[in-house]
C-alpha positions as CSV (number, residue, x, y, z in Angstrom):
1,M,99.8,32.2,141.9
2,V,101.7,35.2,143.6
3,D,100.8,36.6,146.9
4,E,100.6,40.4,146.4
5,T,100.7,41.3,149.9
6,A,104.3,40.6,150.3
7,A,106.8,43.6,150.4
8,P,108.1,44.7,147.2
9,G,111.7,43.9,146.2
10,P,114.0,45.7,143.8
11,S,112.2,44.1,141.0
12,P,109.7,46.7,139.7
13,W,107.0,43.9,139.3
14,G,107.1,43.3,143.0
15,S,107.7,40.4,144.7
16,G,105.9,37.8,146.7
17,R,105.4,34.1,147.7
18,I,104.6,31.7,144.8
19,H,101.7,29.1,145.5
20,Q,101.2,26.2,143.4
21,D,98.0,26.0,141.6
22,R,95.9,23.1,142.6
23,Q,96.1,20.4,139.9
24,W,94.2,17.2,139.3
25,P,96.2,14.1,139.5
26,T,97.5,12.7,136.5
27,P,97.3,8.9,135.5
28,S,100.4,7.0,136.1
29,R,102.1,5.5,133.4
30,G,100.8,2.2,133.6
31,W,97.2,3.3,133.5
32,L,98.1,5.2,130.3
33,T,99.9,2.3,128.6
34,A,96.7,0.0,129.8
35,G,94.4,2.3,128.1
36,R,96.5,2.7,124.9
37,V,96.9,-1.1,124.2
38,L,93.0,-1.5,124.7
39,L,92.0,1.2,122.3
40,A,92.5,-1.2,119.2
41,P,90.5,-4.3,120.7
42,T,87.8,-2.0,121.9
43,A,87.3,-0.4,118.5
44,L,87.4,-3.5,116.9
45,L,84.0,-4.6,118.7
46,V,82.6,-1.5,118.0
47,V,83.6,-1.9,114.1
48,L,82.3,-5.3,113.8
49,A,78.9,-4.3,115.3
50,T,78.6,-1.5,113.0
51,L,79.6,-3.6,109.7
52,G,77.1,-6.4,110.7
53,S,74.4,-3.8,111.2
54,T,75.1,-2.2,107.9
55,I,75.2,-5.4,106.1
56,A,71.7,-6.4,107.7
57,G,70.1,-3.1,106.6
58,R,71.3,-3.9,103.1
59,G,69.9,-7.2,103.2
60,G,66.4,-5.8,104.4
61,S,63.4,-5.9,102.3
62,G,61.7,-2.5,101.5
63,V,61.5,0.3,98.9
64,D,64.1,2.2,100.6
65,D,67.5,0.3,100.5
66,D,69.7,2.9,101.5
67,P,71.9,1.5,104.5
68,A,72.1,4.9,105.9
69,V,68.4,5.0,106.4
70,R,67.8,1.6,107.1
71,W,70.6,1.3,109.9
72,T,68.8,1.5,113.2
73,V,70.0,1.8,116.7
74,H,68.3,-1.5,117.6
75,T,70.2,-3.3,114.9
76,F,73.3,-1.9,115.9
77,Q,72.7,-3.1,119.7
78,M,71.7,-6.5,118.6
79,W,75.0,-7.0,116.8
80,L,77.0,-5.3,119.7
81,Q,75.6,-7.8,121.7
82,L,76.8,-10.5,119.4
83,T,80.4,-9.4,119.4
84,L,80.4,-9.4,122.9
85,T,79.6,-13.0,123.0
86,A,83.3,-13.5,122.2
87,F,84.2,-13.3,125.7
88,G,82.0,-16.3,126.5
89,T,79.2,-14.7,128.0
90,P,75.5,-15.6,127.1
91,W,73.3,-13.3,124.7
92,R,70.4,-13.1,127.2
93,N,66.7,-12.3,126.4
94,S,64.1,-11.5,129.4
95,N,60.6,-10.8,129.3
96,S,58.0,-10.2,132.2
97,S,54.2,-9.9,132.0
98,S,51.4,-10.4,134.1
99,F,51.5,-14.2,133.3
100,G,55.2,-14.6,134.6
101,S,58.6,-14.2,133.7
102,S,61.2,-16.0,131.7
103,T,64.9,-15.8,130.7
104,S,66.8,-17.3,127.8
105,G,70.5,-17.3,127.1
106,I,72.2,-18.3,123.8
107,H,75.5,-19.6,124.5
108,V,78.1,-19.1,121.3
109,L,81.4,-18.2,121.1
110,P,82.5,-16.5,117.8
111,Y,86.1,-17.5,117.3
112,A,87.0,-15.0,114.7
113,V,86.1,-12.0,117.1
114,A,87.7,-13.6,120.0
115,F,91.0,-14.1,118.2
116,G,91.1,-10.6,116.8
117,W,90.4,-9.1,120.1
118,L,93.1,-11.0,121.7
119,A,95.5,-10.6,118.7
120,L,95.3,-7.0,118.9
121,L,95.8,-6.8,122.6
122,W,98.7,-8.9,122.3
123,L,100.3,-6.8,119.6
124,G,99.9,-3.8,121.6
125,Q,101.4,-5.0,124.6
126,R,104.2,-6.5,122.5
127,L,104.9,-3.0,120.7
128,T,104.8,-1.6,124.3
129,A,107.5,-4.3,125.5
130,R,109.8,-3.5,122.2
131,A,109.6,0.1,123.0
132,R,110.7,-0.5,126.6
133,A,113.5,-2.6,125.6
134,A,114.7,0.3,123.0
135,A,114.6,2.8,125.8
136,G,116.9,0.6,127.8
137,A,114.6,-0.1,130.6
138,A,114.8,-3.4,132.3
139,E,112.3,-6.2,132.1
140,P,109.0,-6.0,134.5
141,T,109.6,-8.0,137.7
142,G,106.9,-10.3,138.5
143,P,105.1,-7.9,141.0
144,A,105.5,-5.3,138.2
145,A,104.1,-7.5,136.0
146,G,100.9,-8.7,138.0
147,A,100.3,-5.0,138.6
148,Q,100.2,-4.0,135.2
149,A,97.9,-7.0,134.5
150,L,95.5,-5.9,137.1
151,R,95.4,-2.4,135.5
152,T,94.8,-3.5,132.2
153,G,92.2,-6.1,133.2
154,A,90.4,-3.4,135.1
155,L,90.2,-1.0,132.2
156,S,89.3,-4.0,129.8
157,A,86.3,-4.8,132.5
158,V,85.0,-1.2,132.4
159,A,85.5,-0.8,128.7
160,V,83.3,-4.2,128.0
161,L,80.9,-3.4,130.6
162,L,80.3,0.1,129.1
163,L,79.7,-1.7,125.8
164,G,77.5,-4.3,127.3
165,W,75.4,-1.5,129.0
166,L,75.2,0.3,125.4
167,S,74.1,-2.7,123.7
168,T,71.4,-3.5,126.1
169,G,67.9,-2.5,124.8
170,S,64.0,-2.9,126.0
171,S,60.9,-2.6,124.5
172,H,57.3,-2.9,125.4
173,V,54.8,-5.3,123.7
174,D,50.9,-4.8,124.1
175,E,48.6,-7.6,122.5
176,D,45.2,-6.2,122.8
177,S,43.8,-9.3,121.6
178,L,45.3,-11.5,124.4
179,S,44.8,-8.8,126.9
180,L,48.9,-9.2,127.3
181,S,51.4,-6.4,128.2
182,M,55.2,-7.8,128.2
183,Q,58.3,-5.9,128.8
184,V,61.3,-7.6,126.6
185,T,65.1,-6.8,127.6
186,T,68.0,-8.2,125.4
187,G,71.7,-7.8,126.5
188,P,74.7,-9.6,127.5
189,A,75.1,-11.1,131.1
190,M,76.9,-8.1,132.6
191,L,78.6,-10.0,135.7
192,P,80.2,-12.8,133.6
193,L,81.0,-10.3,130.9
194,G,83.3,-8.1,133.0
195,L,84.6,-11.1,134.6
196,S,85.7,-12.5,131.3
197,G,87.0,-9.1,130.2
198,F,89.1,-8.5,133.1
199,L,90.8,-12.2,132.9
200,A,91.3,-12.1,129.1
201,A,93.3,-8.7,129.3
202,A,95.1,-9.9,132.3
203,A,96.3,-13.3,131.1
204,V,97.5,-11.5,127.5
205,V,99.6,-9.0,129.8
206,L,101.2,-11.6,132.0
207,A,102.0,-13.6,129.1
208,V,104.0,-10.6,127.5
209,D,105.3,-8.7,130.6
210,G,105.9,-11.8,132.7
211,Q,108.3,-13.6,130.5
212,G,111.4,-12.4,132.4
213,A,110.0,-13.6,135.6
214,L,109.1,-17.0,134.2
215,R,112.7,-17.4,132.7
216,A,114.2,-16.6,136.1
217,E,111.9,-18.9,137.8
218,A,112.2,-21.7,135.1
219,A,115.9,-21.6,135.7
220,R,115.3,-22.5,139.3
221,R,112.8,-25.4,138.8
222,R,113.5,-27.8,136.4
223,W,109.9,-29.1,136.1
224,L,108.4,-25.7,135.3
225,G,111.3,-25.3,132.6
226,G,110.0,-28.3,130.9
227,W,106.4,-27.3,130.9
228,L,107.2,-23.8,129.6
229,L,109.2,-25.3,126.7
230,A,106.4,-27.5,125.9
231,W,103.9,-24.7,126.1
232,Q,106.2,-22.8,123.6
233,H,105.7,-25.6,121.2
234,A,102.3,-26.1,121.5
235,A,101.0,-22.6,121.6
236,R,103.0,-22.1,118.3
237,V,101.2,-25.0,116.5
238,V,97.9,-24.2,117.9
239,G,98.2,-20.6,117.3
240,A,98.9,-21.3,113.7
241,L,96.1,-23.7,113.5
242,L,93.7,-21.4,114.7
243,V,94.5,-18.8,111.9
244,L,94.1,-21.3,109.3
245,L,90.7,-22.3,110.7
246,T,89.7,-19.0,110.9
247,L,90.3,-18.3,107.5
248,V,88.5,-21.6,106.4
249,S,85.7,-20.4,108.5
250,V,85.5,-17.1,106.6
251,V,85.6,-18.8,103.0
252,M,82.8,-21.1,104.3
253,Q,80.8,-18.0,105.5
254,V,81.1,-16.7,101.8
255,L,81.0,-19.6,99.6
256,V,79.0,-22.3,101.5
257,D,75.1,-22.0,101.8
258,Q,75.1,-24.0,105.2
259,P,78.2,-24.5,107.0
260,F,76.7,-25.8,109.8
261,P,74.1,-28.4,110.0
262,Q,72.1,-26.2,112.0
263,S,71.7,-23.5,109.5
264,T,69.4,-21.2,111.7
265,F,72.4,-20.2,113.5
266,R,74.8,-19.7,110.8
267,A,74.9,-15.7,111.6
268,L,75.9,-16.2,115.2
269,T,79.3,-17.7,114.6
270,V,82.1,-18.2,112.0
271,N,83.5,-21.3,113.7
272,G,82.9,-23.5,110.7
273,G,86.8,-24.3,110.5
274,V,86.9,-25.3,114.1
275,Y,83.9,-27.4,113.6
276,L,85.3,-29.2,110.6
277,F,88.5,-29.8,112.8
278,G,86.3,-31.6,115.3
279,V,84.7,-33.7,112.8
280,G,88.1,-34.5,110.9
281,S,89.5,-35.4,114.5
282,G,86.8,-38.4,114.9
283,A,84.7,-36.7,117.5
284,R,81.1,-37.2,117.2
285,A,79.1,-34.1,116.7
286,G,75.2,-33.8,117.6
287,V,72.5,-31.7,116.1
288,G,69.7,-30.5,118.6
289,G,66.4,-29.3,117.9
290,L,64.6,-26.2,118.9
291,R,62.6,-28.3,121.4
292,G,65.2,-30.3,122.9
293,G,66.4,-33.7,122.0
294,H,68.9,-34.7,119.2
295,E,68.0,-34.6,115.6
296,G,70.8,-36.6,114.8
297,T,74.5,-37.4,115.5
298,F,77.4,-38.3,113.1
299,A,81.2,-38.9,113.0
300,L,83.8,-39.5,110.5
301,Y,83.5,-43.0,110.6
302,D,79.6,-43.0,110.7
303,L,78.6,-39.9,108.5
304,G,75.4,-41.5,107.6
305,T,73.7,-39.2,105.0
306,H,76.2,-36.3,105.4
307,G,78.4,-37.6,102.3
308,G,82.1,-38.7,101.8
309,Q,83.3,-34.9,101.4
310,W,83.6,-34.6,105.0
311,W,86.8,-36.7,104.9
312,L,88.5,-33.6,103.6
313,A,87.9,-32.3,107.5
314,V,91.0,-34.7,108.1
315,V,93.3,-32.6,106.3
316,P,93.9,-29.9,108.7
317,V,94.0,-32.3,111.7
318,L,96.8,-34.1,110.0
319,L,98.8,-31.2,109.0
320,A,98.6,-30.0,112.8
321,A,99.8,-33.2,113.8
322,L,102.7,-33.4,111.6
323,A,103.6,-29.7,112.2
324,L,103.6,-30.7,116.1
325,G,105.9,-33.4,115.7
326,W,108.4,-31.6,113.6
327,S,108.4,-28.8,116.0
328,A,109.3,-31.2,118.7
329,H,112.0,-33.0,116.7
330,R,113.5,-29.8,115.6
331,G,113.5,-28.7,119.2
332,R,115.3,-31.5,120.3
333,L,112.7,-32.1,122.9
334,T,113.5,-35.1,125.5
335,Q,110.8,-37.8,125.7
336,L,109.5,-36.3,128.6
337,D,108.9,-33.0,127.4
338,R,107.3,-34.8,124.4
339,A,104.9,-36.1,126.8
340,R,104.2,-32.6,128.4
341,L,103.8,-31.4,124.8
342,A,101.0,-34.0,124.2
343,V,99.0,-33.3,127.1
344,L,99.1,-29.6,126.4
345,Y,97.8,-30.1,122.8
346,A,95.1,-32.4,123.8
347,V,93.9,-29.8,126.3
348,L,94.1,-27.0,124.0
349,T,92.5,-28.8,120.8
350,A,89.7,-30.5,122.9
351,A,88.9,-26.9,124.3
352,L,88.8,-25.4,120.9
353,V,86.3,-28.1,119.6
354,L,83.9,-27.9,122.6
355,G,84.0,-24.2,122.3
356,T,82.1,-24.2,119.2
357,S,79.1,-25.9,121.1
358,I,75.9,-23.6,120.8
359,W,73.0,-24.3,123.5
360,L,70.1,-22.5,124.7
361,S,69.2,-22.1,128.3
362,E,65.7,-21.3,129.4
363,S,64.3,-20.5,132.8
364,S,60.4,-19.3,133.4
365,T,58.1,-18.6,136.3
366,I,54.6,-19.2,135.5
367,K,52.0,-19.0,138.2
368,G,54.8,-19.5,140.9
369,Q,56.2,-22.5,139.2
370,V,59.8,-22.5,137.9
371,H,60.6,-24.5,134.7
372,E,64.4,-24.7,133.6
373,A,65.5,-26.4,130.5
374,R,69.1,-26.6,128.3
375,I,68.7,-27.4,124.9
376,E,71.4,-28.5,123.1
377,L,71.4,-26.6,119.4
378,L,75.0,-27.9,118.3
379,G,77.1,-30.2,120.7
380,W,79.7,-33.0,121.0
381,S,80.0,-36.1,122.5
382,V,82.9,-34.9,125.3
383,T,84.0,-38.2,125.6
384,S,84.8,-38.7,121.9
385,V,86.4,-35.3,121.9
386,V,88.6,-36.1,124.7
387,V,89.7,-39.4,122.9
388,A,90.2,-38.1,119.8
389,A,92.3,-35.0,121.1
390,A,94.3,-37.4,123.1
391,A,94.8,-39.9,120.2
392,W,96.0,-36.8,117.8
393,A,98.4,-35.6,120.6
394,V,100.1,-38.9,121.1
395,F,100.5,-39.3,117.1
396,G,101.8,-35.6,116.6
397,A,103.9,-35.2,119.9
398,L,105.2,-38.4,120.4
399,L,105.1,-40.9,117.2
400,V,106.2,-38.4,114.6
401,P,109.0,-37.0,116.0
402,A,110.2,-40.5,117.0
403,A,109.8,-41.4,113.3
404,L,111.8,-38.4,112.5
405,D,114.5,-39.2,115.0
406,A,115.0,-42.7,113.5
407,V,114.9,-41.7,110.1
408,R,117.5,-38.9,110.8
409,R,119.4,-40.6,113.5
410,T,119.3,-38.1,116.1
411,P,118.0,-39.8,119.1
412,V,117.0,-38.0,122.1
413,P,117.4,-38.8,126.0
414,V,114.3,-39.8,128.0
415,R,115.1,-36.6,130.2
416,V,117.4,-33.9,130.7
417,P,120.6,-35.0,132.5
418,L,121.3,-34.2,135.9
419,P,124.0,-31.5,136.7
420,A,126.4,-33.8,137.9
421,Q,126.2,-35.8,134.8
422,A,126.8,-32.4,132.6
423,A,130.2,-31.3,133.3
424,D,130.4,-29.4,130.3
425,E,127.4,-27.1,131.3
426,P,128.4,-23.7,132.7
427,D,127.7,-23.3,136.4
428,G,125.8,-26.5,136.4
429,I,122.6,-25.2,135.2
430,V,120.9,-27.9,133.1
431,G,117.3,-28.1,132.0
432,T,116.6,-24.4,131.8
433,V,114.2,-23.0,128.9
434,E,114.4,-19.6,127.3
435,L,111.2,-18.3,126.0
436,V,111.2,-16.8,122.5
437,A,113.8,-14.0,122.2
438,E,112.5,-10.4,121.6
439,E,115.5,-10.1,119.1
440,R,117.4,-12.5,117.0
441,P,120.1,-14.6,118.8
442,L,123.7,-13.4,118.8
443,V,126.1,-15.0,116.3
444,G,128.4,-17.4,118.3
445,Q,125.8,-18.2,120.9
446,V,123.1,-20.1,118.7
447,D,122.7,-20.3,115.1
448,V,121.2,-17.7,113.5
449,L,119.7,-19.5,110.9
450,D,118.0,-21.9,113.1
451,S,114.6,-21.0,113.4
452,H,113.9,-23.4,116.3
453,A,117.0,-22.2,118.4
454,A,114.7,-20.2,120.8
455,Y,112.4,-23.2,121.3
456,R,115.3,-25.6,122.5
457,R,116.9,-26.1,125.5
458,P,120.4,-24.6,126.1
459,D,122.0,-27.9,126.7
460,A,120.5,-29.8,123.5
461,S,123.2,-30.2,120.9
């Protein structure tokens, strides 16, 4: 904007002082990046809810079977509530009337939705990191990675809370015969939903952008380098296992009428593959009734009336243990690193199995008296899950690589030698660990044909 009160100059258009127009502050590059990587994961939740409500409309009975007509906002809200349980938050139903009030929540975690959300966010963050590396920018420092994780987590919390608000619905029910007027509200638990959305997004961003800081820290702390190396092997095997079990779950949903003993909740989750994995590992599964108590429990060694076909559930468990052992052997992990690997693998697999549990929590207030209950609809014996996970972890991380070492005559030490014992190591740095490289290793440094080169200690021969 030009101030026309100034004295005219030699220009025929006059002259004046230039005033900057007032502009809105623009978001920083970090906020724009966070919003960009969250677009695909957020769209996935909406698309899945739309598909679910459309399929539900097709399956309904009635004269008019046109999905465009049968699709309703209420159905979409219900399916959006279901997709949001991928963040580990309960699906709640609350009602209030003149007789009292009650709140019930179904706790279920659909792994297929959660895995898709995390995979899309991870892929978007990796593409951003690759673009940054291609532009010649340096890797983020620890504080920079933490700041970006906070930005992405905050935007993720806002996005899922907005979806939670859109999915929440209420209705009014009147029963004249019973002189009952009831207000029913369904929707996700908002506070846990926002917290879970924040933590999940922040963890993914830290896992990608914080690799440089972790490598630098692992070079200074030998114990951290060992745990990071074990985490690399465990995460790779468990990630591939989860992909396999998700595919098994989808096939079960399509081909098998009752993938879960409690068929009532078949539509709530597609965790059938992980459920099979838990049974195949030897853990004891329990099926509860709607009124509480256990209708029955069974395990692989105590099938009862479930049939011998359940023995096929051992196949993915055995394949995962063998893959873990092969990874530890090819990576030349020391005995101490293999022990760390066994601990991490046991924790991850036990958490996966326990995450398939489905339970119903109820709390009601009638005439001033509070009643609370927790009904296990599909659960596990925690002790059996922990023991089974530990046994398979020892088999896969310790026994299998030891057998491969003996057959191929490639023994490994108990621990990494101290710097004074490894004079051939440059600069006396021993026991450091490198995370998976962004690009293929350079010729002359490591063997480019060795797929395990990035999963091996630099001092390993």
